MARBA-3410 file (N, C-alpha, C, O; in Angstrom, 1 decimal):
65
10.5,-3.6,5.6,9.3,-2.9,5.2,8.7,-2.1,6.4,8.7,-2.6,7.5 ~ 8.3,-1.0,6.2,7.7,-0.1,7.2,6.3,-0.5,7.5,5.8,-0.5,8.7 ~ 5.5,-0.8,6.5,4.1,-1.1,6.6,3.8,-2.6,6.6,3.3,-3.1,5.7 ~ 4.1,-3.2,7.8,4.0,-4.7,7.9,2.6,-5.2,7.6,2.4,-6.2,6.9 ~ 1.6,-4.6,8.2,0.2,-5.0,8.0,-0.2,-4.9,6.5,-0.9,-5.7,6.0
0.2,-3.8,5.9,-0.2,-3.5,4.5,0.5,-4.6,3.7,-0.2,-5.2,2.8 ~ 1.7,-4.9,3.9,2.4,-5.9,3.1,1.9,-7.3,3.3,1.7,-8.1,2.4 ~ 1.5,-7.5,4.6,0.9,-8.8,4.9,-0.4,-9.0,4.2,-0.7,-10.1,3.6 ~ -1.2,-8.0,4.1,-2.5,-8.1,3.4,-2.3,-8.2,1.9,-3.1,-8.9,1.2 ~ -1.3,-7.5,1.4,-1.0,-7.7,0.0,-0.6,-9.1,-0.3,-1.1,-9.7,-1.3
0.2,-9.7,0.5,0.6,-11.1,0.3,-0.6,-12.1,0.4,-0.8,-13.0,-0.4 ~ -1.4,-11.8,1.4,-2.6,-12.7,1.7,-3.5,-12.6,0.5,-4.2,-13.6,0.2 ~ -3.6,-11.5,-0.2,-4.5,-11.3,-1.3,-3.8,-11.5,-2.7,-4.5,-11.3,-3.7 ~ -2.6,-11.9,-2.7,-1.8,-12.1,-4.0,-1.6,-10.8,-4.8,-1.6,-10.9,-6.0 ~ -1.5,-9.7,-4.1,-1.3,-8.4,-4.7,0.2,-8.1,-4.7,0.9,-8.1,-3.7
0.7,-7.8,-5.9,2.1,-7.4,-6.1,2.3,-5.9,-6.0,1.4,-5.1,-6.1 ~ 3.6,-5.5,-5.8,3.9,-4.1,-5.9,3.5,-3.5,-7.2,3.1,-2.3,-7.2 ~ 3.7,-4.3,-8.3,3.3,-3.8,-9.6,1.8,-3.5,-9.7,1.4,-2.5,-10.4 ~ 0.9,-4.3,-9.0,-0.5,-4.0,-8.9,-0.8,-2.7,-8.3,-1.6,-1.9,-8.7 ~ -0.1,-2.4,-7.2,-0.3,-1.1,-6.5,0.2,0.0,-7.3,-0.4,1.1,-7.4
1.4,-0.2,-8.0,1.9,0.8,-8.9,0.9,1.2,-10.0,0.7,2.4,-10.3 ~ 0.3,0.2,-10.6,-0.7,0.4,-11.6,-1.9,1.1,-11.1,-2.5,2.0,-11.7 ~ -2.3,0.7,-9.9,-3.5,1.4,-9.3,-3.2,2.9,-9.0,-4.1,3.7,-9.3 ~ -2.0,3.2,-8.6,-1.7,4.6,-8.3,-1.1,5.4,-9.5,-1.0,6.6,-9.4 ~ -0.8,4.7,-10.6,-0.2,5.4,-11.7,1.3,5.8,-11.4,1.7,6.8,-11.8
1.9,5.0,-10.6,3.3,5.2,-10.2,4.2,4.1,-10.7,3.7,3.1,-11.2 ~ 5.5,4.3,-10.6,6.4,3.2,-10.9,6.5,2.2,-9.8,6.2,2.6,-8.6 ~ 7.0,1.0,-10.1,7.2,0.0,-9.0,8.3,0.5,-8.0,8.2,0.3,-6.8 ~ 9.3,1.2,-8.6,10.3,1.8,-7.7,9.8,2.8,-6.7,10.1,2.7,-5.5 ~ 8.9,3.6,-7.2,8.3,4.6,-6.3,7.4,4.0,-5.2,7.5,4.4,-4.0
6.7,2.9,-5.6,5.8,2.2,-4.6,6.7,1.5,-3.6,6.4,1.5,-2.4 ~ 7.8,0.9,-4.1,8.7,0.2,-3.2,9.3,1.2,-2.2,9.5,0.9,-1.0 ~ 9.7,2.4,-2.6,10.2,3.4,-1.7,9.2,3.8,-0.7,9.5,4.1,0.4 ~ 7.9,3.9,-1.1,6.9,4.3,-0.2,6.7,3.1,0.8,6.5,3.4,2.0 ~ 6.7,1.9,0.4,6.5,0.8,1.3,7.6,0.7,2.3,7.4,0.2,3.4
8.8,1.1,1.9,10.0,1.1,2.8,10.1,2.3,3.6,11.0,2.5,4.4 ~ 9.2,3.3,3.5,9.2,4.5,4.3,10.1,5.6,3.9,10.3,6.5,4.6 ~ 10.7,5.4,2.7,11.6,6.4,2.2,10.9,7.6,1.6,11.4,8.8,1.6 ~ 9.6,7.4,1.1,8.8,8.4,0.5,7.4,8.2,1.2,7.0,7.1,1.4 ~ 6.8,9.3,1.6,5.4,9.2,2.2,4.4,8.9,1.2,4.4,9.4,0.0
3.3,8.2,1.6,2.1,8.1,0.8,1.3,9.3,1.0,1.3,9.9,2.0 ~ 0.6,9.7,-0.1,-0.4,10.8,0.0,-1.7,10.2,0.5,-1.9,9.0,0.3 ~ -2.6,11.0,1.1,-3.8,10.5,1.6,-4.7,9.8,0.5,-5.3,8.8,0.7 ~ -4.7,10.4,-0.7,-5.5,9.8,-1.8,-5.0,8.4,-2.1,-5.8,7.5,-2.5 ~ -3.7,8.2,-2.1,-3.1,6.9,-2.4,-3.4,5.9,-1.3,-3.7,4.8,-1.6
-3.4,6.4,0.0,-3.8,5.5,1.1,-5.2,5.0,0.9,-5.5,3.8,1.1 ~ -6.1,5.9,0.6,-7.5,5.5,0.4,-7.7,4.6,-0.7,-8.4,3.6,-0.6 ~ -7.0,4.8,-1.8,-7.1,3.9,-3.0,-6.6,2.5,-2.7,-7.2,1.5,-3.0 ~ -5.5,2.5,-2.0,-4.9,1.2,-1.6,-5.8,0.4,-0.7,-6.1,-0.8,-0.9 ~ -6.3,1.1,0.4,-7.2,0.5,1.3,-8.5,-0.1,0.6,-8.9,-1.2,0.9
-9.1,0.7,-0.3,-10.3,0.3,-1.0,-10.0,-0.8,-1.9,-10.9,-1.7,-2.1 ~ -8.8,-0.9,-2.5,-8.4,-1.9,-3.4,-8.2,-3.2,-2.7,-8.7,-4.3,-3.1 ~ -7.6,-3.2,-1.5,-7.3,-4.4,-0.7,-8.6,-4.9,0.0,-9.0,-6.0,-0.2 ~ -9.3,-4.0,0.7,-10.5,-4.3,1.4,-11.0,-3.1,2.1,-10.4,-2.6,3.1 ~ -12.1,-2.5,1.7,-12.6,-1.3,2.2,-13.0,-1.4,3.7,-13.1,-0.4,4.4
-13.1,-2.6,4.2,-13.4,-2.8,5.6,-12.2,-2.7,6.6,-12.4,-2.5,7.8 ~ -11.0,-2.7,6.0,-9.8,-2.6,6.8,-9.6,-1.1,7.2,-9.9,-0.2,6.4 ~ -9.1,-0.9,8.4,-8.9,0.5,8.8,-7.6,1.0,8.2,-6.6,0.3,8.0 ~ -7.6,2.3,8.0,-6.3,3.0,7.5,-5.3,2.8,8.6,-4.1,2.6,8.3 ~ -5.7,2.9,9.8,-4.7,2.8,10.9,-4.0,1.5,10.9,-2.8,1.4,11.1
-4.8,0.4,10.7,-4.3,-1.0,10.7,-3.3,-1.1,9.6,-2.2,-1.7,9.8 ~ -3.6,-0.6,8.4,-2.7,-0.8,7.2,-1.5,0.1,7.3,-0.4,-0.3,6.9 ~ -1.6,1.4,7.7,-0.5,2.4,7.6,0.1,2.9,8.8,1.1,3.6,8.8 ~ -0.4,2.5,10.0,0.2,2.9,11.2,0.6,1.7,12.0,-0.3,0.9,12.5 ~ 1.9,1.6,12.2,2.4,0.4,12.9,2.6,0.6,14.4,3.0,-0.3,15.1
END
């Protein structure tokens, strides 16, 4: 996984790839590809994910390793 902090926070909060897919209106495959760095996240997706996980977490922490 490319986004280790993001995945760690997902696990910590019991959030599955399918939850993120539903949040973004994407397929699980698409989200998996994004988490693996094969496809880039769009900024609106980054903000939605951060707000869903914890609005107090920084985008840098979640998406920049």
